N, C-alpha and C positions, 0 to 999 in steps of 0.2 A: 639337335633339340632346340627348341625356343627357350630363351632364358627367361626365368621367372621374374616378373616385375616386383620391385621392392615396394614398400608401402608408399613412399614418397612419390615415385613415378606413377603408380597406380592412381594415387589421389590426383595427381596433375592431369592425368588423361580423363579423369571422371568428372573434373570440374573445369579447368581451363580448356581442355579439349571439347567442351560441349558448346563453347561460345562461337559466335559468328559475327561478322561485320554486316550491318544492314545494307542494303543496296537500293530498295526502292523508296525508302525514306531516310533522311538524314539522322545520323545517330542522336544528335541533340533534340530531335523532335520524338524519337522512340523513348528516350529517357529524359524527358523534359523537366522532371522534378529534381534532377540531380544538380542543377546550376543555379536555381534562383535563390538560394540561401547565401551565395557568395563563396562557398566552399570550392577550392581549386584542386582537382585531382590530376596529377601529370602522368601516373603510371599504375594502373590498377593491378598489374602483375606483382607489385610490391606487397599486395595484401597476404599476409601469412596466417594461415589457421594452424596453430600448434597441435591440434588434435588430428588434423588430416583425416577426418572421419568420412568415409564413403557410405553411401545410401545402404549397401548390403550389410555392412558392419553395423551401422545405426540400428536397423530393424532387428538384427540378432541380438544386440545389447538390450534394447528395450523390451523385446520379448521375454528375454530371461528375467528382467526386473519385474515385469508384469505378472510372470508365473508366481514369483514369490511373494509379491504384494497381495494379490488375490487370494493365495492360499491363507495368508495370515488373516484376511478380512473375512473369510469364510469360516476360519476357526473362531474368530472373534464372535461373529454373529450366531454361530451354533451353540456356543458356550454362554450366551447372554452376557457377554463380558461388559456390557454397559452398566451391570449391576456392581462391578468391581471399582467404579471410579471413586475417588476419595469423598465426593460430595456432589449432589445434583446441580448445586450452583456452578460447577465446572462447565456444564453445557452452555452456559451463557457465553463462554470464550468460543466455543464452536459456533454458535449463532453468529457471533460477530465476524468470525472467519469466513463462514460460508457466504454471508451476505456481503461482507467488504472485500475480501481477498480473492475468492474463487472467481468472481466475475471479471477481475482485473487480469487473471490468467487468460481468460477468454479475449479481453481486449488486446493483450499482448500477442495472442496468436493471430489475430486479424492484422495488427500493426505490422508484425513481422513478415506476414504473407504479402503485404503491400510492399515492403522493403525488397523482398526477393524479386518483385518485378520492376522496382524503380532504380535499383543499382545496376550499372552496366558491367561492373566487374564480376566474373563468374565465380570467383572464390566467395565474394561477399553474397552473392545470390544463394549459393548452396549454404552457406552458414546461416543466413537468415531463414531460409527454407525449413532447415532442420530445427532451429529454435522455435519456428512457429508450430511445427508438429509437437515439440516439446510442451509448449504452453497449453496447447489444446489437450494434450495427455494430462497435464497437471490439473486442468479443470475438471476432466472426466474422473480422474482417480480421487480427487477431493470429494466430488459429488458422490461417488459410489461409497466411499469410506463412511461419510457422514450420513448417508442415506439409512444406515442401520439406526442411528439415533433418531432419525425422523419418524421411525415407527413407534417410538417411545416417548418422544419430547416434542413440544410445540416450537414453533418459530424458526423452523428449518424448511418450511414447505415451498417457498417461493422467491429463492434469492435473486435470481435475475430480474424479476418485476420489481422487487424491493430496490435493487441496486439503482434502477433508472429514476426512482421516485423519492426514496425517504430522505429525510432531511440530513441525517448523519452519514449517510452513504454518499451524499453528493461530494463529500470530501475526497475519498478515494477516485470516485468517477470524474471529478473536474480535473484530477491530476492526469488521468490518462486521456480524456478529451483534449486537454492541453497539448499533450505530447503528439497524439495522433492527428491533431490539426495543423501540426508543424510540418516542416520538410522532413525528408528522410534522414538527413545526417543529424538534425536536432532530436528526432525521434529516438535514433540508436544511442546518442549521448545521453538522452534523459533516462531510458530505460535500462540499457545494457551497462552504462558507467554509473551514472548518478545513483540509480536505485539499485541494480544488480550488483555492481561492484563494491560501491561505497558503503551502502546501507541495507542490503538484503539480509545480512547475517542477523541483523537486529530484529527482523521478523522471523526467520526460519529457525535459528539456532535456539534462542531462549523459549520459543513457543513450543518446539518439538521436544526440548528438554522438560518443559512444564507439562506437556502431555504424558511424558513417561513418569514424572514425579506423581501425577494424578491418576495413575492406572489406565490411561487411554492408550494401549499398545497399537491399536489400529491407526490412529493418527500419526504416532511415532513412525510407522511403517511407511505411510505415504510420504511423510517428511523426508526420510532417508532415501526413499525412491526417487524423489525429485532432487535430492542434494548433489548427486552426481551429474544431473543435467545443469544444476546451478553452477557447478564449477565450470563447465564450458561456457555458460552464459557470462559469467564473470570474466572469464579469459577473453571472450569476444569483446566485452565492454573495454577491457584494457587494451586490446590490440587495436580497436578502431580508433581509440584517443590517440595512441602512438602513430598509426598509419596517417591520420589527418594532419597531426602536427609536422610530420616528417615529409608530407607531400608538398606543401608550400607555406612559406612563412606568413603569408596573409591569413591562413586558417588559424593561427594561434589565438587572436583576440576573440575571434567568433566562438571557437570551442571554450575558452575560458569563460566567456559569458554565458554559454549554456550550462556550464558546470555550476556557476554561481546560482543560476536561476533554479535548475532542477534539483540541486542539492537541498535547497530551501524548500522547495514544493514537496519533495519526497519526505523531507523531515516532518513537515507539517502533517502528512498523512500517517506517518509512524506514531504521531501523538496518540492516535487511537489504539496502537499496539501498546504504548507505555501503560495505558490504563488497564487493558486486558493482562498485561504481565504482572502488575503490581495488585490489582484488585479483583481480577475474575478468577485467578487461579488459586484454589484453596491451599495448596502447597506449591510455593514459588521457588524454583532453583536458584534464581537470582533477581535481583531489582533492576528496574529500568536504568538506574544510575550506573550499576555495576556493568550492565550489558554495554551501555554507552561508552564507559571508560575503555572496555576490552575492544569492542568491535568498531569504535569510531576514533576516539582519542588515540589509542596505541596503533590499531591496524591501518586507519586512514592516515594517521600521521606519518607512519612509515611509508605508506604509499606515495604520498605527495612529496616526501622527501626524495623519493626515487624519480618521481615525475619532474623534479625540479630542473633536471638537466635538459628537459624539452622546453623549459620556459613556463610551465604550469605551476600554479600555487594552490594553496588550500582554498576551498570555495569561500566566499564572502559570508559574513555573519555566522561562521562556524564557532566563534567565541561565544556569542549569544546562545546558540544551541547548547553548548556545553554548560554555560552558566544555568540555563533552564533545566538541566537534567535533575537538579534538586527539587524542583517544583512541578514539572511537566505533568506527570501521571496524576498527581493530586489535583491540579487545576481541572484536567480533563474529566477526571471522576466527579468532581463538583458540578461541572457542566452537566453531565449526564444524570446525576442525582436530581438536579433541578427539572430536568425535561424527560425523565424516563417514563412518565405516563404516555409519551409518544415514542416508545422504542419497542422493539420486538424481543426484548429480554427483560430479566428482572435484575434489580441492581440495589440490594440492601446495604446497609452501612456496615463497614468493615467490623468484624467481631473483635473482643479485646485481644485475642490471640493475634489476629491480623494487624491490629494497631501496634502491639508490641514489636512484631516484626518490622513494620514500617519505621517505628522509633529507632530500632537497631540500624536498619540500613540507611536512614536519613536523620542521623543524630543532630545535625545542624539546623534543621527546618521542621520536621514533622511535628514534634511536640510544641514547637513555638507558634507556628502558623495554622496547622491543620487538625491537630487533635481537638483543640477546643471547638472548633467548627463542628465536627462530627458529634462531639459530646452534646452540643447544643441542639443539633438536629435529632439526636437520639431522645433527648428530653422532650423535644415537641412532639415527636412520634408517640412517646409514652403517654402524653397528655391528650392524644387524639387530634394532634394538629400537624401531621406529617407535612413537611414543607414541600410544595411544588411552586415552580415560577409559571404562572398560568399566562403570561404574556409571551409574545414571540420575540426572540433575541436579535439583536443587530449581528449580521454576519460579516466576516471579512470578504471583501470583494474578490480576493485571489483564492485563498485556501478554503474559503466557505465555512470555516468554523466559528461558532458564536464567539463573540468578543469576550473571551474570559481569561486571556493570558495577561501577565502582569509585566511591570517594569523591572524585571529581575536584573537584567545587565546594567540598568541605571541605578541600581541600589534600593529600589522600592518595591519589593514583591507583593505588597498589598494594593498597590495602585493598578488599575486596569490600563493596559496599554491601547492607545487609539492613534492612528496616523490618518491624515486626510489628504487627498489629492483632488485637484480640479481638472476636468476635461470636458471640453465642449459646453462650458457653462454649468456643469453639474459637479457636485461634490461626491467624492467615493471615499469610503472608509476601509482601512486595512488594520490588521491586528498587530503589526510588528514592522520593523525597519526592513526586514527581508520582504515581506509581501508589498510594502510600499514601494520598494526598489523595483520589483518585478512588474508592478501595475504602471509605474512611471515610464518604464522602458517600452512598454507595449500597451498603452492605455486602450487602443481601438480593439485589442483582443479581449479585454476583461470588462469593458464598460458595459456590455450587454450580457454579462454572464447570467446563467439561469439559477438564480438564488432561491432556494426553497420558501424561505420566509416571505420574500416578495411576491412570489407565485401564490402562496396561500392567501395572502392579503388581497390578491387580484381575483381570487375565486377559481384559480386554475387547478386546484388540488383536490377536487371531489366536494367541496362545500365550504361553509363558512364556520363551522364547529368542529371540535377535535374529533368526535367520532366519525364525521364525514370524511375528514382527512385520513383517518386510520383505516377506514374501509378502502379508500382509493389506494392506500399502500398495500392492500391484502393482508393487513394484520387481522388477527383473531383474538377474542378476549383472553384466551388462554396464554398468548404469546408472551405477555409481559404486562404492560399498562398497569404499573403499580400504583393504581389509585383506587383501591378497594373501598367500596361503600359511597363512592362520590356519584353525583347526579350523572356525570359523563359516563361512568361505568354502567350505570343502570340503563341509560339510553342506549349505549352501545351494545349491551347484551340484548336488550329488546330488538334492535335492529337485525340481530342474528338469531332471533327466535328462541332466546334463552330465558 
């Protein structure tokens, strides 16, 4: 009788056994993107996938997860469970999620499909192909889950169109555009390690816990359904880093530079998540600061202690990110409160209950710096003078966030941080030492960035006035646009026949 193959041998036959050596074209021409970044691979057979997952097993596991997920989703819809969320304001978090995060899942799907073609190692090809399918599945399950809310709430109707055009969504979009326009090794370092391994828990774990705290079990279920995939993605990120630095000593400084860059870029994207966690969840399981302490300071600290034997260190500017944990969510909320008339969600001031919670979570900073600001804005609104910033803000050339961050790490949390660089006779502004470092290292990549404010001023975003731009975004009056009674609102509604 033929001996039954064990899992390892079967995995080797279904991955390494599928490769071949090209004959009518040289290998370096077939896999041309593998060499131009300066990465040196001496032996692709050293690539190890600890899961050793084969395609037949993959589809079996995913089908089982989908059956469970869609059963919960059907039950949720049939019981009108959206009526059980703690407060309708919770839906704002779902709006930001489907507009900002779900399209990133699709971008990741496209990116890993490209890597499956560009890597010459068969093990890496299979791993990237499966992650590409994972990311597509995540985008689909998120859309299917939130589609129930789309029947009852506005602002959830056109996330992919919004993702390509809306000012605040240029922040996550520019991050993935940056990664996808890089070479294959930088892309996988950016997404699989800097984002997936180092920072993804700051998105998925607190947000899914927040969904549970606020009665949204459908969102919790799609989060859990994706979490087992994320564990594989995180492992892939860790393994690629170890693989690269073990392959050749020249790879180490290149990989460390990518970790520095993409840690900061991903951290700036998560600034949106910090606001969502602290301000958009009526019931919050933990603050952004607490999540940062657990999932970055402790977890990433332990990770880089382990990676120290490979010569890798903590990413640059991590101390600044940790110092900003006391201020980040409040500063991002303040930016959105200024410009929420151009957002597809509502954003009222925090209630007294929420402010007391923020005081408890941020005892050193909230009452000193932010409560007085909110109380002033509340008084202005009470007097019919609700504050809006009707000008267009200066944006950071790299992360594309309005310049609202302050000199926290330099001991002055009330002074707006500006950095400037010159390139080809022009001056470019960035929001932090981290973004300036990234710009100065690759100015040719960022000098012509598609910045929403610049494009609006140039007339490339639908027109010269706010209602024209919001129509170009595919916003509807009921999506948000919290400027009731203004001339802009009246004109916008008239444009929609209301």
